[in-house]
Structures are given as structure tokens and as C-alpha cells.
N, C-alpha and C positions, 0 to 999 in steps of 0.2 A: 498426472499423477491422480491416482484412484485411492480411495480409502482415507483413512485415517493418516496424517502427518506427525513427524516428531522434529523439534527442533534439532539439527545436527550443530551447528555452530552459530553463534550471534556474530554480526559485523558491526564495525568495520576489522578487517586484518588489514595486515601488510598489502597491497595491490598484489604483488608477486605469489606472495602464499595463497590468496583468494584464487586467482588464476591457476596454482598450481592443484590446490583440491578442488576445483571445478574439472580441471584436465582429467585427475585420477578417478572422479565419480563417474564422468563419460566413459573413459577406458573400461571402468568396470561395468557399464551398463548400468548404473544406478540411477535412475531418474530423480532430478532434484527441482527445488524453484528456489528462487530467492526473493524475498519481499522487502522491499526498500521502503520507507516512511518518508515523506516530506519533513515532517516534524522531528528535529535531533533530540528535544527535549521528551517526547513520548514514543520515541520510534522504536519498532522492534526490527529491525533489519538483522537479516538471518537468512542461512541454507537451511532447508526443510526437506527431508527425505520421507518415504513412507516407513511405516513402522515394521514391516517386512524387512524392509532393506537396511534398518537402522544399525543393526551388529554388525554387518559388512561395511556399511559406511563410517561407523565409529572406528573401527580397525582401521579404515585407511587413513582417517584423520588423526588417530593418535600416532600413525608411523609417520605422516606429514609433519606432525605438531614436533615430534621427536629430530627428525631429518632438520627441520627449520631452526630448531633450538640449537643443535649441534653446530650448525654452519652459521649462526648468530656468533655462538660461544666462541667458534674459532677466528671469526673474523674480529670480534671485541680483543681477543686476547692478543692478536697480531697488533692492532692499533694500540693495545696498552703498551706491549714493549718497544715498538717502533716510535709513538708520538709521546709516551709517558715513561719510558726506562722502567716502568713496573713500579713507578713510583706514585702512591696516591698523594703526595703532596704538590708534586706537577701535574695530576690531573686534574685536582681542586683548583691549582691556580690557572690553569687552561679555561676551565668552566667559569670562574670569576672574570678571566679577561673577555669572554663571551658575553657574560651575562648585559642583559638588557635593562633598562629601567623597570620594565613590568617584573621582571625576575626579582630584582632588588625589593620592589614593593611587596611582592607575594611574601618573600623572606621574611621582611619586617612584620607584615600581617600576621604569619604563623608565628614568629617569635612572640609578638604581643598577644595571642589568644592563647599560647601555651603558657605565657606569664600570668595571665589573667586566671586560667584555671589553676595554676598553682599558688597563686596569691589570693584568690578570694576566698578559698577555705581556710586559709590563717586568719584572714579579717574578721571572719565569723567567730573564730576560736577566742580570739586577742579581745 
């Protein structure tokens, strides 16, 4: 790729979605470059395209994102009806059954932080 480049999309994506985006860019003849950082903390993983190709690449990305979202929504709605009977209570119960100790600890930490944020200002007033 020559000239200035522009970030098309940050990574990571779902593996099949990333493969499909790269396939569509190749099919459209749009040169692209992937950057991968060794550090997850300061990583700048992304797919880059030249500024001249950016409008076409963005159109491809938007179309792929819409298609991917529609497929994910359809899959989720089928699962929602099949596994949970469309019931939020059944979904929540199944999530709680699958929860690990890490999930429980995270939830307790979040509840404690929210409680602290709500109670601390009251303690200052009283």
C-alpha cells in the first residue's frame, strides 16, 4: 500500500467476520494491511486501507456489519425461543446456573462499587 492509510476497523472481531471482511476487500481489489500488536494493553490491532480506497472499503464494512448483525439477531431470536421460551426469567436462570465463581465475584464487586458511589455522597451530606 502506498500513500496515507486510514484505519478501517479495529480488531479483534469475530474470526468469521474478520475473514469475511478480508475476503470482501480482496474481491473488491482494495489493498489492505493488518496490524497486530504483541501487547494487548497498548495494542492497535486494526485493518488499514489507503485513503483513496477508504469510502469503498467503508461501504463494504458497513454492509458486512449489517449482514452480520442480522444473522446474529436471527440466531439469538431462535435460541431465545427454543431454549428460553421467550422468557426473560428463564434466560436469567440459565445464566445464573452457568455462572462461575469469577462471575459471582465480579457481580459482587460491581454491586459494592455502585453502592459506594451512591452512599458516599449521602455520608458527606449527613
